C-alpha positions, -999 to +999 in steps of 0.1 A: +000+000+000+011+036-005+019+052+028-002+083+035+010+113+055-006+100+087+012+067+084+045+084+076+042+107+106+035+078+128+067+060+116+087+092+119+076+096+155+085+059+163+119+062+147+128+094+166+118+079+199+137+047+192+168+066+180+168+089+210+163+060+234+192+039+222+215+068+215+210+081+250+216+045+263+249+042+244+261+076+254+255+067+291+272+033+285+302+050+269+308+070+301+297+045+328+313+014+313+339+023+288+354+055+301+344+076+271+332+111+280+308+132+259+336+156+250+356+128+235+381+122+263+389+085+268+403+070+299+434+048+294+423+011+290+444+001+320+422+023+342+391+002+333+397-024+359+360-033+361+360-047+326+368-083+318+388-093+287+358-091+262+348-057+277+384-044+273+383-055+237+351-037+231+365-006+248+395-007+224+373-011+194+352+019+204+384+040+207+395+029+173+362+038+159+363+073+175+397+079+159+384+068+126+354+091+127+377+120+138+400+114+108+371+109+083+353+141+093+380+168+094+353+194+089+340+189+124+352+217+146+347+198+179+363+166+164+363+141+192+330+153+208+313+151+174+328+116+168+314+103+201+280+116+192+282+101+157+294+068+172+264+066+195+240+074+166+255+048+143+255+021+169+219+029+177+211+028+140+224-008+137+204-020+167+171-004+155+175-017+119+184-052+130+154-055+153+131-039+127+144-064+101+137-093+124+102-080+130+096-078+092+111-112+086+090-129+112+058-113+098+067-129+064+073-163+080+110-162+072+120-168+108+101-177+140+087-147+159+116-133+178+109-096+185+071-093+182+064-104+217+097-097+234+107-123+259+074-142+251+082-145+214+079-181+201+115-184+188+129-173+221+107-196+241+119-226+220+155-214+226+148-213+263+137-249+264+172-258+253+192-231+271+175-234+304+190-211+331+226-220+323+231-189+302+221-164+329+190-143+335+162-139+309+178-108+294+212-126+290+195-155+273+174-133+250+205-113+240+224-145+232+194-157+212+193-125+191+230-128+186+227-164+173+199-153+150+220-124+137+249-146+131+228-170+111+212-143+090+246-126+085+256-154+062+233-139+035+228-104+048+262-095+063+258-057+057+229-056+082+235-085+106+273-088+109+280-084+146+317-079+140+310-048+119+323-016+135+288-002+131+273-028+155+297-031+184+272-024+212+239-038+224+215-020+248+211-030+284+178-045+296+158-013+304+166+003+271+161-030+252+126-034+267+118+002+260+128-003+223+107-035+221+077-016+235+081+010+207+085-017+180+055-036+191+031-007+196-004-016+183-005+014+159+025+000+140+014-037+139+000-036+103+031-018+090+054-048+095+038-065+066+046-036+042+078-037+022+081+001+024+084+002+062+122-005+064+128+022+038+109+048+058+128+038+089+161+045+071+146+077+057+135+091+091+165+081+112+180+116+104+156+144+113+145+169+087+172+195+094+199+168+090+183+155+058+182+191+044+218+196+053+228+164+035+208+174+004+225+207+003+259+191+005+252+166-022+221+154-042+237+119-047+220+090-029+235+081+005+240+045+017 
């Protein structure tokens, strides 16, 4: 179906709320867990004594990504602060699009329901029968389930689901994840997950109107 203005406005509101929720979550996580301040100052890795080996590896990857973003956007006057903001936004973008894609795939019968009912989703409930409590609390098991699903789908759709991509380093903590699932599964969006246009509008609305206008002024060429 063609999306009317009311439908597009509803999607735009959803995307903005989801983007802000996860971006704020990752900005907090940078500071609280990985020693990365809003202004771009990064604590030395050896000071992050609360992190285990995988956590330190993630902290190192985030620092590498910040350096890359600083170097690739020399026009930014507040280089490192802008890079941290950009990093939070791109990490949030990956999470939102992966979960939205899973929602779309389940609606089409390509995978078992995995996001549509959160922890009560059929796919996760079957996974739970095998995993039991050996993999931790419900959130930990659900996160691992989604990771397994992404790894399987990455074989054919690596650009979106590759968890080793620098764009998809982080995953939200439980309160933010549950908030995002509530937004994804709102009743007013239910019928939109069967529409092929939905994922395109999510991409379209991730940047707000002022940002889209700025990008159009800089170049009319399509952006990936």
